[in-house]
C-alpha positions in Angstrom: 159.1 118.3 134.7 157.0 120.7 136.2 155.4 118.6 139.4 151.8 118.5 140.8 151.2 121.6 143.2 153.8 123.3 141.1 153.1 127.2 140.2 153.6 128.1 136.8 153.0 131.3 134.3 152.2 130.9 130.7 150.4 131.9 127.6 147.3 130.5 127.2 147.7 129.3 122.9 144.1 127.5 122.5 141.1 127.1 124.2 139.3 124.0 123.7 135.6 123.3 123.9 134.2 124.8 126.0 136.9 126.6 128.5 139.8 124.7 128.7 142.8 126.5 128.0 146.2 125.3 126.4 149.1 126.4 127.9 152.6 125.2 127.1 155.7 124.9 129.7 158.5 122.8 128.7 157.3 120.7 125.7 154.0 119.9 128.1 150.5 120.9 127.2 148.6 121.8 130.4 144.8 122.4 130.2 143.9 124.9 132.5 140.0 125.7 132.6 138.0 129.2 132.9 140.6 131.1 130.5 140.5 132.8 127.2 143.1 132.5 124.1 145.7 135.2 124.4 145.5 135.3 128.2 148.5 135.1 130.3 148.2 133.3 133.1 149.4 132.1 137.1 148.1 128.7 137.5 149.5 125.5 139.9 149.3 122.2 138.7 146.7 120.1 140.0 146.4 117.0 138.3 149.5 114.3 136.5 148.1 111.8 134.7 150.2 108.5 134.2 151.8 107.8 131.7 151.0 111.1 129.7 152.9 114.4 129.5 149.7 116.2 129.6 148.1 117.7 132.6 145.7 120.1 134.0 145.8 123.1 136.1 144.2 125.4 138.3 143.9 129.3 137.3 145.4 131.5 140.3 145.4 135.0 138.2 145.1 136.6 135.1 148.6 138.8 135.0 147.4 139.7 131.4 144.6 140.0 130.0 144.3 138.7 126.2 144.3 141.2 123.2 140.6 141.1 122.2 139.2 141.0 126.1 136.8 143.9 127.4 135.6 145.5 130.4 133.1 142.7 132.1 129.3 144.5 131.8 128.6 142.3 135.3 129.4 143.0 139.2 129.2 139.7 139.6 132.4 138.5 137.4 135.5 137.6 138.4 137.2 135.2 141.3 135.0 133.9 143.6 132.3 135.3 142.3 129.5 133.8 139.9 130.5 131.8 137.4 127.8 131.8 135.1 128.6 134.3 131.8 132.5 133.2 131.9 132.9 135.1 128.5 131.4 138.0 128.9 134.3 139.8 128.9 134.4 139.0 125.1 132.8 141.4 122.6 129.4 139.4 121.2 131.1 139.1 117.6 134.3 137.5 119.1 131.9 135.2 121.3 130.3 133.6 118.2 133.8 133.5 116.5 134.5 131.5 119.7 132.2 129.3 119.7 132.0 128.1 115.9 135.3 127.4 116.1 135.3 125.1 118.8 133.0 123.0 117.4 134.6 123.0 113.4 137.8 122.0 115.9 135.6 119.3 117.0 134.4 118.4 113.7 137.9 118.1 112.5 139.5 116.3 115.1 136.9 114.0 114.6 137.6 113.9 111.1 133.6 115.3 110.0 135.3 117.8 107.0 132.7 116.5 104.0 130.0 118.8 104.7 128.4 122.6 104.3 129.0 125.1 107.4 127.0 128.1 107.8 127.4 131.2 109.6 126.3 131.1 113.4 123.1 132.6 114.2 123.0 135.3 116.8 120.6 135.2 119.4 117.5 138.0 119.1 118.5 139.3 122.8 121.8 139.8 124.1 120.3 140.7 127.9 117.5 139.5 130.0 117.2 137.1 127.5 116.7 133.9 129.8 112.9 132.9 130.8 114.2 130.5 133.3 116.3 130.8 136.4 117.2 128.7 139.3 118.2 130.4 142.4 119.8 128.1 145.8 119.6 129.4 149.1 122.7 129.0 151.7 125.3 131.7 152.5 128.2 133.5 151.0 130.4 132.8 153.7 130.7 130.1 156.3 127.8 131.3 159.0 127.5 134.2 157.3 123.9 135.6 156.4 121.1 134.2 154.1 121.7 134.0 150.7 119.7 133.4 147.5 121.6 133.5 144.5 124.0 131.1 142.0 127.2 129.1 143.4 130.3 131.0 143.4 132.7 129.8 140.8 134.5 126.6 141.8 133.0 126.4 144.8 130.4 123.7 145.5 128.7 125.4 148.6 128.8 129.2 148.9 126.3 131.2 146.8 126.4 134.3 145.6 123.1 136.7 145.7 122.4 138.1 142.4 119.8 140.6 142.3 121.3 142.2 139.6 122.2 139.6 136.8 121.4 141.1 133.2 121.3 137.5 131.1 118.2 137.5 133.5 114.5 139.2 133.1 114.9 142.0 135.3 111.4 141.1 136.9 113.5 137.5 138.3 115.9 140.1 140.5 113.0 142.3 142.2 111.5 138.3 143.3 114.5 137.7 144.2 115.6 140.4 146.7 112.0 140.8 148.0 112.1 136.7 148.6 115.2 136.9 150.0 114.7 139.8 152.2 111.2 138.4 153.8 112.9 134.6 154.4 116.4 136.6 156.5 113.2 138.6 158.2 111.1 135.7 159.4 114.4 134.1 160.5 114.3 130.7 158.1 117.3 128.9 157.6 118.8 127.2 154.8 119.0 123.6 153.7 122.7 122.4 154.7 123.7 119.6 152.3 126.6 118.2 154.7 124.5 118.1 158.1 121.2 117.6 156.5 119.4 120.1 158.4 117.4 123.1 157.2 114.3 124.6 155.4 114.7 126.6 152.5 116.6 125.1 149.5 115.7 127.1 146.2 114.0 129.5 144.1 112.5 128.2 140.8 111.3 131.9 138.6 109.5 131.0 134.6 108.1 134.3 132.7 106.5 134.2 129.8 107.9 136.5 127.0 104.3 136.6 125.0 101.9 136.8 127.9 104.5 138.2 130.7 103.3 135.9 133.3 105.7 134.9 135.9 105.3 131.3 137.6 107.2 131.3 141.3 108.2 128.4 142.8 109.8 128.1 146.5 111.1 124.9 147.2 112.1 124.1 150.7 112.3 120.8 152.9 110.0 119.3 154.9 111.4 119.6 157.6 109.5 122.9 159.1 105.7 124.0 158.6 104.9 127.5 156.5 102.2 129.6 155.7 103.5 131.3 152.4 100.4 133.0 151.6 101.9 136.2 153.2 104.6 136.2 151.1 102.6 135.1 147.9 100.4 138.5 148.2 103.4 140.5 148.7 104.9 139.2 145.4 101.6 139.9 143.5 102.1 143.7 145.0 105.7 144.2 143.2 106.4 146.6 140.9 107.2 144.1 137.6 106.7 144.5 134.2 105.3 141.2 133.8 102.8 139.7 136.7 103.0 136.8 139.2 100.0 134.7 137.9 101.0 131.6 140.5 103.2 130.7 143.1 103.8 127.3 144.6 105.0 125.7 147.5 107.0 122.8 146.9 108.9 120.3 149.5 111.7 117.9 148.4 113.8 115.6 151.0 116.3 114.2 148.4 119.5 114.5 148.8 120.7 115.5 145.0 121.0 118.8 143.8 118.7 118.3 141.5 115.0 119.4 142.2 112.8 116.3 142.9 109.2 117.5 143.7 107.7 115.2 146.5 104.9 117.4 147.5 103.6 120.6 146.0 100.6 122.7 146.9 99.3 125.9 145.0 99.5 128.7 147.3 97.9 131.3 144.6 96.8 131.4 140.6 97.6 128.4 138.6 100.5 125.8 138.3 101.6 127.0 134.7 102.5 130.0 132.4 101.9 130.0 128.5 104.4 130.9 125.8 104.6 131.4 122.3 106.6 129.9 119.8 106.0 130.5 116.1 102.8 131.2 116.0 102.3 128.0 118.6 101.0 128.3 122.2 102.8 125.9 125.0 101.7 125.3 128.5 104.9 125.0 130.8 104.2 124.1 134.1 107.2 124.4 136.8 109.8 121.3 135.8 108.8 121.5 132.4 111.6 121.5 129.9 111.5 124.6 127.5 114.2 126.5 126.0 115.7 129.2 128.4 116.2 131.6 125.3 112.2 132.5 124.1 113.2 134.6 121.5 116.3 132.8 120.7 114.5 129.2 120.4 112.4 130.9 117.7 115.4 131.3 115.7 117.1 127.9 116.6 113.5 126.1 115.4 113.1 127.9 112.3 116.7 126.3 112.2 115.6 122.7 112.5 112.8 123.8 109.6 115.1 124.9 107.1 116.8 121.9 107.5 114.6 119.5 107.2 113.0 120.8 104.0 110.3 120.5 101.9 107.6 117.6 104.8 104.4 118.1 103.7 103.7 114.9 102.9 106.4 113.4 105.8 106.3 111.1 108.2 108.6 112.8 111.0 109.6 111.1 114.5 110.9 113.6 117.2 113.0 111.2 119.5 113.8 112.8 122.9 110.5 115.3 122.8 110.5 116.7 125.9 107.0 118.4 125.6 106.5 118.3 122.3 108.1 122.0 121.1 109.5 120.6 117.9 106.9 118.1 117.2 104.2 120.5 117.2 106.7 123.0 115.0 107.3 120.1 112.7 103.2 119.1 112.5 102.4 122.6 111.7 104.1 121.6 108.1 104.4 117.7 108.0 101.7 114.9 107.1 102.4 113.4 110.4 104.6 113.2 113.9 105.5 111.2 116.3 106.9 112.0 119.8 109.3 110.1 121.9 109.9 110.7 125.8 111.1 109.3 129.0 109.3 111.9 131.2 105.0 110.9 131.2 104.7 114.6 132.8 106.5 116.2 129.6 104.3 113.9 127.7 100.7 114.5 129.0 102.0 118.4 128.8 102.7 117.6 125.2 98.9 116.5 124.3 97.5 118.9 125.8 99.7 121.9 123.8 98.9 119.7 120.8 95.2 120.2 122.0 95.7 123.8 122.7 97.3 124.0 118.7 94.5 122.3 117.6 97.0 119.7 116.0 95.8 116.5 115.5 98.4 114.8 113.4 101.2 114.6 116.0 101.0 111.5 118.6 103.3 111.0 121.7 104.5 108.4 123.3 105.9 107.7 126.7 108.9 105.5 127.5 112.4 105.2 126.5 113.8 105.6 123.2 115.9 102.4 123.5 112.7 100.7 124.1 109.8 102.5 122.4 111.4 102.6 118.8 110.9 98.8 118.5 107.0 99.4 119.0 106.9 102.0 115.8 106.0 99.7 112.9 105.5 103.4 110.7 108.6 104.1 108.6 110.3 107.8 109.1 111.4 110.3 106.0 112.9 112.2 108.6 114.1 112.0 111.9 114.6 114.4 114.2 117.0 114.2 117.5 117.3 116.5 120.4 119.0 114.2 123.3 120.0 115.1 126.8 123.3 116.6 127.1 124.7 113.3 127.4 123.6 112.2 123.5 122.0 109.1 122.7 122.3 106.2 124.4 124.8 103.4 122.8 122.3 101.0 122.1 119.4 103.0 121.2 121.7 105.3 118.4 121.9 101.9 116.4 118.2 101.1 116.2 118.0 104.9 115.1 119.9 103.9 112.3 118.0 100.8 111.4 115.0 102.9 110.7 116.9 104.0 107.6 115.7 107.2 107.3 116.6 108.9 104.5 117.2 112.2 106.5 117.9 112.9 110.1 118.1 116.7 111.9 120.5 116.5 115.3 119.7 119.2 117.6 123.0 119.2 120.4 124.0 121.2 123.5 126.6 119.3 123.8 129.0 119.6 120.8 131.2 116.9 122.5 128.5 114.4 122.5 126.8 115.4 119.2 130.3 114.3 117.4 130.9 111.1 118.7 127.0 109.9 117.6 127.8 111.8 114.2 130.9 109.5 114.1 128.5 106.3 114.8 126.3 107.1 112.4 129.2 108.0 109.5 130.0 104.2 110.0 126.6 103.4 109.7 126.5 104.4 106.0 124.8 108.5 106.8 127.0 111.6 106.1 127.1 114.8 107.5 125.5 117.5 104.9 125.2 120.7 107.0 125.8 122.2 110.3 125.1 125.5 111.6 125.6 126.5 115.4 122.4 128.7 117.3 123.6 131.1 120.3 121.2 130.2 122.6 123.2 131.4 125.7 125.0 134.7 125.5 127.8 135.2 127.6 128.3 131.6 128.2 130.3 129.1 126.7 127.6 126.7 125.5 125.8 126.6 121.9 123.5 124.7 120.1 123.9 122.9 116.8 122.0 121.9 114.3 123.0 119.1 111.6 121.4 117.8 108.7 122.6 114.2 107.9 121.6 112.2 105.0 121.7 108.7 104.2 124.3 107.7 101.2 
């Protein structure tokens, strides 16, 4: 029997969603994150559960590559580097096959088998597809020079400067490098979470694929007063394929990693960009939720429309509607659409976008789905659900079921919570009719799922 901290060598026999490889040692399954099926690895036992032979290990090194493994394309890939594109060492065809198989396995394990599976849909773009990036200020090593980029794989504090990221728009790398050089030359320090001291926190960049507009948002603490006009002017003069249409300085002293704007100053231009999806325009503010793959979003939303079928005379509820993207796409076909979203800023943006698109048959309600569904008098012909990663709140799911809608379309970026919610719906008399995966996150382990559910 293996002991804690004991090293072992073994073959990864299968990988559970998203990257949890299973190695069998002395008939004991050991779960090792960040591995591929077919790899021979060295790892160390990191956790043993009491009363359960299953344990976890931490990867030390890959001794032999998997048979289908290819050379990664990115200089930041590998141990102690960026943890972003975890499966770029697979061909794109193998990436798609891996994702669909893992989702199918989750459904089979939950005994959701009597449904039609459509082939996974690929992303229209494999590189430079991300329209949004959030970079962190820090250092690559303790007390090292200022860095700006993404967290080191498996690390909480170390930052890897990624001014050559292949999944982000090329303009993002130019902006990142310019901002890092400027802040370094200015002698500005980063916010140290443990000490709760410092100034620079995050650099958020968004770009519209349709218009080329770029919105730059620099997040700092309030521990220093600094004039950012010079940086804003310099960004406007960069040689970019797009153009910087707005520069915002946000102050945030929150202790959490999530960016919570406490004070915003528009240094230059406007505080939004306009993106276009399936012929509709959407104003996107710094913190609006919008799919990070614009071209992929068109594939995803077309899939939702296909699942929904003929909705010309139907009333649709869009729950967890965000900035109303799905609701407005449905409204262009449906009789009437109601969207519910807890973030008030997102609801106001949804209303503004509906006016922009001249849609007068969609209505947006600010509030918790758990409470607001009780206030709707109309009965839906179709419910579209696109919840956060954790899925539908356990109390809300029963209220959604009680509407008795003939059909529902569930959109999920987290297959584990999706399967859990589907089991509850099946127990209440619904059945899963059709499933289709859509790859929105190329070179990563993540995947979107669209599921058609009907009342029996």
